[in-house]
C-alpha positions as CSV (number, residue, x, y, z in Angstrom):
1,X,80.6,21.9,68.5
2,X,81.9,25.1,70.1
3,X,83.9,25.7,73.2
4,X,81.7,26.1,76.2
5,X,81.8,28.7,78.9
6,X,82.2,26.7,82.0
7,X,80.4,27.7,85.2
8,X,82.3,25.4,87.5
9,X,84.8,22.6,87.6
10,X,83.7,19.9,85.1
11,X,84.8,17.0,87.3
12,X,84.9,16.2,91.0
13,X,87.6,17.9,92.9
14,X,89.4,14.6,93.6
15,X,89.3,11.6,95.8
16,X,90.0,12.2,99.5
17,X,91.0,9.4,101.8
18,X,90.0,10.0,105.4
19,X,93.3,11.5,106.4
20,X,94.0,13.5,103.3
21,X,92.0,16.5,104.6
22,X,94.9,17.1,106.9
23,X,97.6,16.9,104.1
24,X,99.1,20.2,103.4
25,X,97.7,22.0,106.5
26,X,101.0,23.7,107.2
27,X,101.3,24.7,103.5
28,X,97.8,26.2,103.8
29,X,99.0,28.3,106.7
30,X,102.0,29.5,104.7
31,X,99.7,30.4,101.8
32,X,97.5,32.4,104.1
33,X,100.6,34.2,105.4
34,X,101.9,35.0,101.9
35,X,98.5,36.3,100.8
36,X,98.2,38.5,103.8
37,X,101.6,40.0,103.1
38,X,100.7,40.5,99.4
39,X,97.5,42.3,100.3
40,X,98.6,44.4,103.3
41,X,102.4,44.4,103.2
42,X,105.1,42.7,105.2
43,X,104.4,44.9,108.2
44,X,100.7,43.8,108.5
45,X,100.2,41.2,111.2
46,X,98.6,38.2,109.6
47,X,96.5,37.2,112.6
48,X,95.0,40.6,113.0
49,X,93.8,40.6,109.4
50,X,92.6,37.0,109.5
51,X,90.5,37.9,112.6
52,X,88.6,40.4,110.5
53,X,87.9,37.9,107.6
54,X,85.0,35.6,107.3
55,X,86.3,32.1,106.6
56,X,83.7,30.2,104.5
57,X,84.5,26.5,104.7
58,X,82.8,23.6,102.9
59,X,84.3,20.2,103.5
60,X,82.9,16.7,103.2
61,X,81.2,16.4,99.8
62,X,84.0,14.6,98.1
63,X,84.5,12.3,101.0
64,X,81.0,10.9,100.3
65,X,80.8,11.4,96.5
66,X,84.2,10.1,95.6
67,X,85.0,7.8,98.5
68,X,82.3,6.4,100.8
69,X,79.8,5.9,98.0
70,X,82.3,4.5,95.6
71,X,82.6,0.9,97.0
72,X,84.1,-0.4,93.8
73,X,87.2,1.7,94.5
74,X,87.2,2.3,98.3
75,X,86.5,0.2,101.3
76,X,85.3,2.9,103.7
77,X,81.7,2.0,103.4
78,X,82.6,-1.5,104.5
79,X,84.8,-0.3,107.3
80,X,82.5,2.3,108.7
81,X,78.8,2.8,109.3
82,X,77.5,6.2,108.1
83,X,77.5,7.3,111.8
84,X,81.1,6.2,112.3
85,X,82.2,7.8,109.0
86,X,80.7,11.1,109.9
87,X,82.4,11.0,113.3
88,X,85.8,10.5,111.6
89,X,85.2,13.4,109.2
90,X,84.0,15.7,112.0
91,X,87.0,14.9,114.1
92,X,89.3,15.9,111.2
93,X,87.2,18.9,110.4
94,X,87.7,20.0,114.0
95,X,91.5,19.8,113.6
96,X,91.3,22.0,110.5
97,X,89.3,24.6,112.4
98,X,91.7,24.7,115.2
99,X,94.6,25.3,112.8
100,X,92.7,28.2,111.3
101,X,91.8,29.5,114.7
102,X,95.4,29.3,115.9
103,X,96.5,31.3,112.9
104,X,94.1,34.1,113.6
105,X,90.7,33.1,112.2
106,X,87.8,34.3,114.3
107,X,84.7,34.3,112.1
108,X,83.7,31.0,110.5
109,X,80.8,30.0,108.2
110,X,80.7,26.2,108.0
111,X,78.7,25.1,105.0
112,X,76.9,21.8,105.2
113,X,77.0,19.1,102.6
114,X,74.3,19.3,100.0
115,X,71.9,16.6,98.7
116,X,74.4,14.4,96.9
117,X,71.8,11.8,96.4
118,X,69.9,14.2,94.2
119,X,72.8,15.0,91.9
120,X,72.6,13.9,88.2
121,X,75.5,11.5,88.8
122,X,73.7,9.6,91.6
123,X,70.4,9.8,89.8
124,X,72.0,8.2,86.7
125,X,73.6,5.4,88.7
126,X,71.2,4.7,91.5
127,X,67.8,6.1,90.9
128,X,65.2,3.7,89.4
129,X,63.3,6.4,87.6
130,X,66.1,9.0,87.2
131,X,64.1,11.4,89.3
132,X,63.8,10.0,92.8
133,X,66.7,11.1,95.0
134,X,68.9,8.3,96.5
135,X,67.8,8.3,100.2
136,X,70.6,6.3,101.6
137,X,73.1,8.8,100.4
138,X,71.1,11.8,101.6
139,X,70.6,10.2,104.9
140,X,74.3,9.8,105.4
141,X,74.7,13.5,104.4
142,X,72.2,14.5,107.0
143,X,74.1,12.6,109.7
144,X,77.2,14.6,108.8
145,X,75.3,17.9,108.7
146,X,73.7,17.3,112.1
147,X,77.1,16.6,113.6
148,X,78.5,19.7,111.9
149,X,75.8,21.9,113.4
150,X,76.6,20.4,116.8
151,X,80.2,21.2,116.2
152,X,79.2,24.9,115.8
153,X,77.8,24.8,119.3
154,X,80.9,23.1,120.7
155,X,83.3,25.6,119.1
156,X,81.3,28.6,120.2
157,X,81.5,27.3,123.7
158,X,85.1,26.4,123.6
159,X,86.4,29.5,121.7
160,X,84.4,32.5,123.0
161,X,86.6,34.9,121.2
162,X,85.5,33.4,117.9
163,X,82.1,33.1,116.1
164,X,81.0,30.0,114.3
165,X,77.9,29.6,112.2
166,X,76.4,26.7,110.2
167,X,74.9,27.2,106.7
168,X,72.2,24.7,105.9
169,X,72.9,24.1,102.2
170,X,71.1,20.8,102.4
171,X,67.9,22.5,103.5
172,X,68.1,25.3,101.0
173,X,68.6,22.8,98.2
174,X,65.6,20.8,99.5
175,X,63.5,24.0,99.1
176,X,64.7,24.5,95.6
177,X,64.0,20.9,94.6
178,X,60.6,21.0,96.2
179,X,59.5,24.2,94.6
180,X,61.7,24.6,91.5
181,X,59.2,26.8,89.6
182,X,59.2,29.4,92.4
183,X,62.9,29.9,91.7
184,X,62.7,29.8,87.9
185,X,63.9,26.2,87.4
186,X,62.4,23.7,85.0
187,X,65.0,20.9,85.1
188,X,66.1,19.5,88.5
189,X,67.3,16.0,87.7
190,X,69.8,16.5,84.8
191,X,72.9,18.5,84.2
192,X,73.0,21.3,81.7
193,X,76.2,19.7,80.3
194,X,77.1,16.1,80.4
195,X,76.7,12.7,78.8
196,X,74.3,9.8,79.2
197,X,71.3,9.3,81.5
198,X,70.5,12.6,83.4
199,X,73.6,14.0,81.7
200,X,75.2,12.5,84.7
201,X,77.0,9.3,83.6
202,X,79.9,11.3,82.3
203,X,80.4,14.8,83.4
204,X,80.8,17.8,81.1
205,X,83.6,17.4,78.6
206,X,85.9,20.0,77.0
207,X,84.4,21.4,73.8
208,X,81.0,19.9,74.6
209,X,78.0,22.1,73.9
210,X,76.0,22.9,77.0
211,X,72.3,23.6,77.2
212,X,71.1,27.0,76.0
213,X,68.9,27.7,79.0
214,X,71.3,27.1,81.9
215,X,69.4,29.4,84.2
216,X,66.6,26.9,84.2
217,X,68.8,24.0,85.4
218,X,69.6,23.4,89.0
219,X,72.7,21.4,88.0
220,X,75.4,22.5,85.7
221,X,77.0,19.1,85.3
222,X,76.9,15.7,86.9
223,X,77.9,17.1,90.3
224,X,77.9,20.9,90.6
225,X,75.0,23.4,90.8
226,X,74.5,26.1,88.2
227,X,75.4,29.7,88.9
228,X,71.6,30.3,89.2
229,X,71.3,27.8,92.0
230,X,74.5,28.9,93.7
231,X,73.2,32.5,93.7
232,X,70.1,31.4,95.7
233,X,72.2,29.5,98.2
234,X,74.6,32.4,98.5
235,X,71.8,35.0,99.1
236,X,70.1,32.8,101.7
237,X,73.4,32.1,103.4
238,X,74.0,35.8,103.7
239,X,70.5,36.8,104.6
240,X,68.4,33.8,105.8
241,X,64.9,33.6,104.4
242,X,64.0,30.8,106.7
243,X,65.0,30.1,110.3
244,X,66.6,26.9,109.2
245,X,68.9,28.5,106.6
246,X,71.6,29.4,109.0
247,X,72.4,28.6,112.6
248,X,72.6,30.3,115.1
249,X,72.4,33.3,112.6
250,X,73.3,34.2,109.0
251,X,76.5,35.6,107.5
252,X,75.0,39.1,107.5
253,X,74.8,39.1,111.2
254,X,78.2,37.4,111.4
255,X,79.8,40.4,109.7
256,X,78.4,42.6,112.5
257,X,80.0,40.6,115.3
């Protein structure tokens, strides 16, 4: 075996309890301040520079992947319905956005949760044939995404000096999975690197040999898309190819605001 060239993290980013998204919020502000000074000098006002930045934010995936749909370790799925859980996450998401806004952020791209029920990890554990996506998980993801899109409307109304957009990562991935050949993919239900069924029972391990044709795989490992898939999502986030890719407009237009 040879040492692989990883495209992404080879394991989930960690387990988030419901409140943990708020942990370190003040440290985040300090880090932003330090980075601003490092980039523009101590005399540069942090808020002025942050107002010119596009803040791309993606929260929620691990709250589902490594919490709500891990009932053997967490009780949240017994405590909350999918609707209630999404409400709690959106409430905490709102608090994070307000912190960023209060520290000078004015341009926000909020990225929806992808189709976790189609990941190799969930296919390996919960799909009868290893190909059919797990609908109960995707349905919960859609509830969250619908609320996130509504949050964009709410924040655009409440903070007229700022601009908020929603990136429909779920819908873009749905298009990729529905028409993989159109995007150059031949494998949609297994990771390029991993162990077990769908290469998703154990995620990619150090020194493990990955597949040779990673550009033909939608997923790099048990959880994460390949660079090839991420490029498609990134391009359509920046310049929407479909009216549903971004709301109310794409990142390209956000840069012009």
